[in-house]
N, CA, C and O atoms as a DFTB+ gen file, in Angstrom:
396 C
 N C O
     1  1     -31.145     -55.362       9.529
     2  2     -30.887     -54.149       8.770
     3  2     -29.382     -54.032       8.472
     4  3     -28.530     -54.340       9.306
     5  1     -29.109     -53.589       7.284
     6  2     -27.726     -53.381       6.881
     7  2     -27.374     -51.917       7.110
     8  3     -28.156     -51.021       6.793
     9  1     -26.197     -51.687       7.659
    10  2     -25.755     -50.322       7.921
    11  2     -25.488     -49.585       6.610
    12  3     -25.003     -50.171       5.642
    13  1     -25.812     -48.296       6.592
    14  2     -25.542     -47.478       5.408
    15  2     -24.040     -47.307       5.249
    16  3     -23.333     -47.129       6.240
    17  1     -23.537     -47.358       4.010
    18  2     -22.099     -47.201       3.803
    19  2     -21.640     -45.785       4.131
    20  3     -22.382     -44.820       3.944
    21  1     -20.435     -45.675       4.611
    22  2     -19.866     -44.374       4.970
    23  2     -18.559     -44.144       4.217
    24  3     -17.540     -43.805       4.818
    25  1     -18.597     -44.328       2.914
    26  2     -17.400     -44.147       2.110
    27  2     -17.058     -42.685       1.909
    28  3     -17.739     -41.791       2.413
    29  1     -16.003     -42.462       1.171
    30  2     -15.497     -41.105       0.945
    31  2     -16.492     -40.250       0.176
    32  3     -16.536     -39.033       0.356
    33  1     -17.296     -40.882      -0.685
    34  2     -18.250     -40.122      -1.499
    35  2     -19.693     -40.419      -1.115
    36  3     -20.584     -40.300      -1.956
    37  1     -19.947     -40.804       0.135
    38  2     -21.316     -41.132       0.504
    39  2     -22.192     -39.886       0.515
    40  3     -21.742     -38.805       0.897
    41  1     -23.438     -40.041       0.096
    42  2     -24.439     -38.973       0.031
    43  2     -24.006     -37.821      -0.871
    44  3     -24.169     -36.655      -0.513
    45  1     -23.460     -38.142      -2.028
    46  2     -22.996     -37.098      -2.947
    47  2     -23.776     -37.107      -4.253
    48  3     -23.336     -36.498      -5.229
    49  1     -24.915     -37.775      -4.300
    50  2     -25.641     -37.885      -5.560
    51  2     -26.000     -36.510      -6.121
    52  3     -25.861     -36.276      -7.322
    53  1     -26.458     -35.604      -5.269
    54  2     -26.839     -34.267      -5.735
    55  2     -25.636     -33.328      -5.810
    56  3     -25.547     -32.485      -6.703
    57  1     -24.717     -33.484      -4.866
    58  2     -23.591     -32.549      -4.767
    59  2     -22.624     -32.728      -5.929
    60  3     -22.204     -31.750      -6.546
    61  1     -22.268     -33.980      -6.231
    62  2     -21.280     -34.248      -7.275
    63  2     -21.989     -34.704      -8.540
    64  3     -21.938     -35.884      -8.887
    65  1     -22.636     -33.799      -9.219
    66  2     -23.226     -34.141     -10.504
    67  2     -23.046     -32.957     -11.439
    68  3     -22.942     -31.809     -11.006
    69  1     -23.011     -33.261     -12.723
    70  2     -22.824     -32.226     -13.718
    71  2     -24.168     -31.667     -14.163
    72  3     -25.208     -32.311     -14.021
    73  1     -24.122     -30.475     -14.695
    74  2     -25.305     -29.892     -15.322
    75  2     -25.626     -30.739     -16.553
    76  3     -24.722     -31.342     -17.130
    77  1     -26.873     -30.798     -16.959
    78  2     -27.304     -31.709     -18.022
    79  2     -26.531     -31.483     -19.328
    80  3     -26.255     -32.446     -20.044
    81  1     -26.183     -30.259     -19.645
    82  2     -25.470     -29.975     -20.898
    83  2     -23.967     -30.175     -20.788
    84  3     -23.262     -30.089     -21.794
    85  1     -23.465     -30.438     -19.603
    86  2     -22.034     -30.695     -19.414
    87  2     -21.737     -32.185     -19.349
    88  3     -20.572     -32.580     -19.303
    89  1     -22.774     -33.017     -19.344
    90  2     -22.562     -34.436     -19.111
    91  2     -21.702     -35.074     -20.196
    92  3     -21.881     -34.817     -21.387
    93  1     -20.768     -35.909     -19.756
    94  2     -19.914     -36.640     -20.668
    95  2     -18.774     -35.834     -21.240
    96  3     -17.862     -36.390     -21.851
    97  1     -18.814     -34.534     -21.050
    98  2     -17.773     -33.686     -21.636
    99  2     -16.528     -33.712     -20.762
   100  3     -16.616     -33.691     -19.534
   101  1     -15.370     -33.759     -21.409
   102  2     -14.128     -33.624     -20.666
   103  2     -13.989     -32.150     -20.310
   104  3     -14.576     -31.302     -20.982
   105  1     -13.226     -31.825     -19.269
   106  2     -13.117     -30.410     -18.912
   107  2     -12.404     -29.637     -20.012
   108  3     -11.468     -30.155     -20.620
   109  1     -12.830     -28.409     -20.275
   110  2     -12.171     -27.631     -21.320
   111  2     -10.709     -27.371     -20.965
   112  3     -10.374     -27.141     -19.803
   113  1      -9.853     -27.409     -21.965
   114  2      -8.424     -27.204     -21.744
   115  2      -8.136     -25.828     -21.166
   116  3      -7.149     -25.644     -20.453
   117  1      -8.995     -24.860     -21.473
   118  2      -8.770     -23.513     -20.954
   119  2      -8.799     -23.498     -19.424
   120  3      -8.118     -22.680     -18.806
   121  1      -9.578     -24.389     -18.805
   122  2      -9.615     -24.439     -17.345
   123  2      -8.426     -25.197     -16.773
   124  3      -7.920     -24.854     -15.704
   125  1      -7.983     -26.224     -17.483
   126  2      -6.858     -27.020     -16.983
   127  2      -5.541     -26.264     -17.140
   128  3      -4.624     -26.429     -16.335
   129  1      -5.452     -25.439     -18.177
   130  2      -4.198     -24.764     -18.486
   131  2      -3.952     -23.503     -17.651
   132  3      -2.885     -22.897     -17.756
   133  1      -4.910     -23.104     -16.834
   134  2      -4.723     -21.899     -16.020
   135  2      -3.617     -22.157     -15.005
   136  3      -3.647     -23.155     -14.284
   137  1      -2.654     -21.265     -14.952
   138  2      -1.575     -21.363     -13.971
   139  2      -1.925     -20.474     -12.791
   140  3      -2.013     -19.254     -12.932
   141  1      -2.125     -21.076     -11.633
   142  2      -2.419     -20.314     -10.424
   143  2      -1.120     -20.017      -9.704
   144  3      -0.216     -20.851      -9.664
   145  1      -1.033     -18.831      -9.138
   146  2       0.155     -18.421      -8.392
   147  2      -0.191     -18.388      -6.901
   148  3      -1.361     -18.240      -6.547
   149  1       0.796     -18.522      -6.034
   150  2       0.509     -18.416      -4.597
   151  2      -0.169     -17.079      -4.289
   152  3       0.277     -16.019      -4.728
   153  1      -1.241     -17.161      -3.535
   154  2      -2.021     -15.971      -3.198
   155  2      -3.284     -15.826      -4.013
   156  3      -4.155     -15.031      -3.661
   157  1      -3.406     -16.592      -5.117
   158  2      -4.620     -16.525      -5.943
   159  2      -5.789     -17.164      -5.208
   160  3      -5.634     -18.175      -4.523
   161  1      -6.961     -16.558      -5.361
   162  2      -8.184     -17.113      -4.782
   163  2      -8.834     -18.035      -5.807
   164  3      -8.903     -17.702      -6.990
   165  1      -9.311     -19.191      -5.355
   166  2      -9.938     -20.164      -6.250
   167  2     -11.216     -20.700      -5.617
   168  3     -11.329     -20.788      -4.394
   169  1     -12.184     -21.058      -6.473
   170  2     -13.375     -21.777      -6.044
   171  2     -13.091     -23.264      -6.177
   172  3     -12.434     -23.692      -7.125
   173  1     -13.578     -24.042      -5.241
   174  2     -13.441     -25.492      -5.327
   175  2     -14.738     -26.030      -5.908
   176  3     -15.785     -26.014      -5.260
   177  1     -14.647     -26.509      -7.147
   178  2     -15.809     -27.038      -7.865
   179  2     -15.380     -28.356      -8.499
   180  3     -14.853     -28.357      -9.612
   181  1     -15.596     -29.482      -7.811
   182  2     -15.112     -30.763      -8.325
   183  2     -15.785     -31.176      -9.627
   184  3     -16.977     -30.947      -9.835
   185  1     -14.996     -31.785     -10.490
   186  2     -15.509     -32.384     -11.716
   187  2     -15.720     -33.865     -11.410
   188  3     -14.742     -34.594     -11.243
   189  1     -16.980     -34.334     -11.333
   190  2     -17.223     -35.710     -10.913
   191  2     -16.726     -36.770     -11.890
   192  3     -16.628     -37.942     -11.526
   193  1     -16.412     -36.379     -13.121
   194  2     -15.920     -37.354     -14.099
   195  2     -14.462     -37.709     -13.836
   196  3     -13.990     -38.744     -14.304
   197  1     -13.741     -36.872     -13.097
   198  2     -12.327     -37.111     -12.811
   199  2     -12.205     -37.358     -11.316
   200  3     -12.393     -36.443     -10.515
   201  1     -11.888     -38.599     -10.936
   202  2     -11.863     -38.963      -9.531
   203  2     -10.545     -38.602      -8.868
   204  3     -10.493     -38.360      -7.663
   205  1      -9.480     -38.567      -9.660
   206  2      -8.151     -38.320      -9.110
   207  2      -8.030     -36.866      -8.669
   208  3      -8.439     -35.960      -9.396
   209  1      -7.477     -36.641      -7.497
   210  2      -7.231     -35.288      -7.022
   211  2      -8.488     -34.520      -6.675
   212  3      -8.473     -33.289      -6.645
   213  1      -9.587     -35.234      -6.409
   214  2     -10.853     -34.560      -6.084
   215  2     -10.931     -34.322      -4.577
   216  3     -10.662     -35.232      -3.794
   217  1     -11.296     -33.113      -4.168
   218  2     -11.435     -32.850      -2.736
   219  2     -12.709     -33.482      -2.172
   220  3     -13.603     -33.868      -2.926
   221  1     -12.784     -33.583      -0.869
   222  2     -13.955     -34.132      -0.196
   223  2     -15.161     -33.230      -0.419
   224  3     -15.010     -32.036      -0.679
   225  1     -16.346     -33.796      -0.319
   226  2     -17.563     -33.042      -0.628
   227  2     -17.817     -31.898       0.330
   228  3     -18.582     -30.991       0.004
   229  1     -17.197     -31.910       1.508
   230  2     -17.426     -30.806       2.449
   231  2     -16.794     -29.502       1.965
   232  3     -17.116     -28.432       2.482
   233  1     -15.908     -29.579       0.990
   234  2     -15.238     -28.384       0.487
   235  2     -15.876     -27.825      -0.785
   236  3     -15.395     -26.825      -1.318
   237  1     -16.938     -28.442      -1.279
   238  2     -17.583     -27.991      -2.514
   239  2     -18.138     -26.585      -2.311
   240  3     -18.884     -26.332      -1.365
   241  1     -17.768     -25.676      -3.209
   242  2     -18.267     -24.310      -3.144
   243  2     -17.441     -23.379      -2.286
   244  3     -17.733     -22.185      -2.233
   245  1     -16.425     -23.878      -1.614
   246  2     -15.601     -23.034      -0.756
   247  2     -14.612     -22.237      -1.593
   248  3     -14.245     -22.635      -2.699
   249  1     -14.192     -21.113      -1.049
   250  2     -13.153     -20.298      -1.672
   251  2     -11.871     -20.540      -0.889
   252  3     -11.854     -20.451       0.339
   253  1     -10.804     -20.844      -1.609
   254  2      -9.523     -21.095      -0.967
   255  2      -8.437     -20.232      -1.575
   256  3      -8.655     -19.538      -2.568
   257  1      -7.269     -20.287      -0.966
   258  2      -6.109     -19.541      -1.437
   259  2      -5.024     -20.527      -1.824
   260  3      -4.692     -21.428      -1.053
   261  1      -4.474     -20.360      -3.007
   262  2      -3.379     -21.222      -3.462
   263  2      -2.131     -20.831      -2.673
   264  3      -1.757     -19.659      -2.635
   265  1      -1.486     -21.823      -2.039
   266  2      -0.273     -21.530      -1.277
   267  2       0.949     -22.240      -1.836
   268  3       2.069     -22.001      -1.383
   269  1       0.743     -23.112      -2.819
   270  2       1.886     -23.808      -3.388
   271  2       1.458     -24.782      -4.464
   272  3       0.285     -24.877      -4.823
   273  1       2.459     -25.512      -4.974
   274  2       2.201     -26.478      -6.024
   275  2       2.930     -27.763      -5.692
   276  3       4.028     -27.738      -5.136
   277  1       2.318     -28.887      -6.033
   278  2       2.942     -30.193      -5.816
   279  2       2.710     -31.002      -7.069
   280  3       1.626     -31.549      -7.270
   281  1       3.722     -31.083      -7.913
   282  2       3.569     -31.740      -9.208
   283  2       2.622     -30.913     -10.059
   284  3       2.835     -29.718     -10.265
   285  1       1.564     -31.565     -10.556
   286  2       0.558     -30.865     -11.349
   287  2      -0.536     -30.274     -10.470
   288  3      -1.313     -29.429     -10.915
   289  1      -0.594     -30.725      -9.218
   290  2      -1.653     -30.305      -8.298
   291  2      -1.261     -29.040      -7.551
   292  3      -0.095     -28.649      -7.506
   293  1      -2.280     -28.412      -6.966
   294  2      -2.077     -27.197      -6.187
   295  2      -2.411     -27.462      -4.723
   296  3      -3.305     -28.247      -4.406
   297  1      -1.684     -26.798      -3.847
   298  2      -1.980     -26.853      -2.419
   299  2      -2.858     -25.639      -2.129
   300  3      -2.442     -24.498      -2.327
   301  1      -4.075     -25.898      -1.659
   302  2      -5.058     -24.844      -1.442
   303  2      -5.378     -24.783       0.041
   304  3      -5.643     -25.800       0.681
   305  1      -5.347     -23.570       0.572
   306  2      -5.670     -23.338       1.983
   307  2      -7.135     -22.938       2.094
   308  3      -7.581     -21.991       1.447
   309  1      -7.882     -23.675       2.926
   310  2      -9.314     -23.441       3.102
   311  2      -9.589     -23.358       4.598
   312  3      -8.953     -24.052       5.392
   313  1     -10.527     -22.517       4.976
   314  2     -10.924     -22.426       6.379
   315  2     -12.304     -23.045       6.564
   316  3     -13.242     -22.727       5.834
   317  1     -12.416     -23.932       7.550
   318  2     -13.689     -24.499       7.973
   319  2     -13.940     -23.968       9.371
   320  3     -13.427     -24.510      10.349
   321  1     -14.724     -22.914       9.464
   322  2     -14.860     -22.241      10.749
   323  2     -13.526     -21.600      11.078
   324  3     -13.021     -20.775      10.317
   325  1     -12.953     -21.983      12.219
   326  2     -11.630     -21.452      12.584
   327  2     -10.496     -22.363      12.148
   328  3      -9.327     -21.982      12.204
   329  1     -10.845     -23.571      11.712
   330  2      -9.796     -24.528      11.345
   331  2      -9.245     -24.232       9.969
   332  3      -9.995     -23.946       9.035
   333  1      -7.935     -24.302       9.847
   334  2      -7.249     -24.090       8.576
   335  2      -6.904     -25.457       8.008
   336  3      -6.293     -26.285       8.684
   337  1      -7.304     -25.692       6.746
   338  2      -7.048     -26.972       6.096
   339  2      -6.218     -26.732       4.850
   340  3      -6.372     -25.717       4.171
   341  1      -5.337     -27.675       4.556
   342  2      -4.561     -27.636       3.316
   343  2      -5.009     -28.808       2.456
   344  3      -4.912     -29.963       2.872
   345  1      -5.496     -28.514       1.262
   346  2      -5.961     -29.534       0.336
   347  2      -4.999     -29.624      -0.829
   348  3      -4.438     -28.616      -1.259
   349  1      -4.808     -30.818      -1.337
   350  2      -4.027     -31.021      -2.553
   351  2      -5.032     -31.360      -3.643
   352  3      -5.627     -32.437      -3.636
   353  1      -5.218     -30.432      -4.584
   354  2      -6.302     -30.519      -5.552
   355  2      -5.745     -30.339      -6.958
   356  3      -4.898     -29.477      -7.192
   357  1      -6.226     -31.162      -7.899
   358  2      -5.840     -30.998      -9.296
   359  2      -6.592     -29.809      -9.903
   360  3      -7.679     -29.465      -9.438
   361  1      -6.025     -29.182     -10.936
   362  2      -6.656     -27.978     -11.507
   363  2      -8.022     -28.238     -12.138
   364  3      -8.776     -27.287     -12.346
   365  1      -8.372     -29.489     -12.451
   366  2      -9.685     -29.775     -13.006
   367  2     -10.806     -29.458     -12.022
   368  3     -11.954     -29.265     -12.424
   369  1     -10.476     -29.403     -10.738
   370  2     -11.466     -29.182      -9.704
   371  2     -11.427     -27.758      -9.150
   372  3     -12.046     -27.473      -8.126
   373  1     -10.701     -26.865      -9.825
   374  2     -10.578     -25.474      -9.377
   375  2     -11.085     -24.512     -10.435
   376  3     -11.030     -24.805     -11.629
   377  1     -11.579     -23.366      -9.994
   378  2     -11.983     -22.284     -10.883
   379  2     -11.410     -20.993     -10.313
   380  3     -11.374     -20.834      -9.092
   381  1     -10.964     -20.073     -11.152
   382  2     -10.473     -18.802     -10.604
   383  2     -11.620     -18.017      -9.978
   384  3     -12.702     -17.909     -10.555
   385  1     -11.369     -17.471      -8.788
   386  2     -12.390     -16.685      -8.093
   387  2     -12.440     -15.293      -8.698
   388  3     -11.413     -14.722      -9.065
   389  1     -13.628     -14.765      -8.793
   390  2     -13.799     -13.423      -9.329
   391  2     -13.443     -12.424      -8.222
   392  3     -14.004     -12.474      -7.127
   393  1     -12.512     -11.525      -8.516
   394  2     -12.084     -10.570      -7.505
   395  2     -12.485      -9.155      -7.886
   396  3     -12.203      -8.213      -7.145
C-alpha cells in the first residue's frame, strides 16, 4: 500500500473549489482594490485559481483582524481556539466582513 500524500493542499477538493458560475473567472478588481486598514475585520475566502499568498485550508471561513501590511499582502490575526495566529494573505483571498 502506498501512503496517502500529506501536502499543503491535501483533502481540499471540496473546500477549495469555485462555484460553477465563477469558474475560470479572474477575481473582480473591486475585491482586489479594497484597502484594508488595521482593525478591519475580514473573512478568509481563498481563491483557488491564485496559489500565491493563499492561506492554509484550516483558516477557510474564519474571521480575522487586519493588523498590518507587508508589500501587497496583509497581516491578518486569527484565533484557533485560544491560539493567536498571524497569516500573511494576499487581498484576493480576503473579503470585508459585514459589521
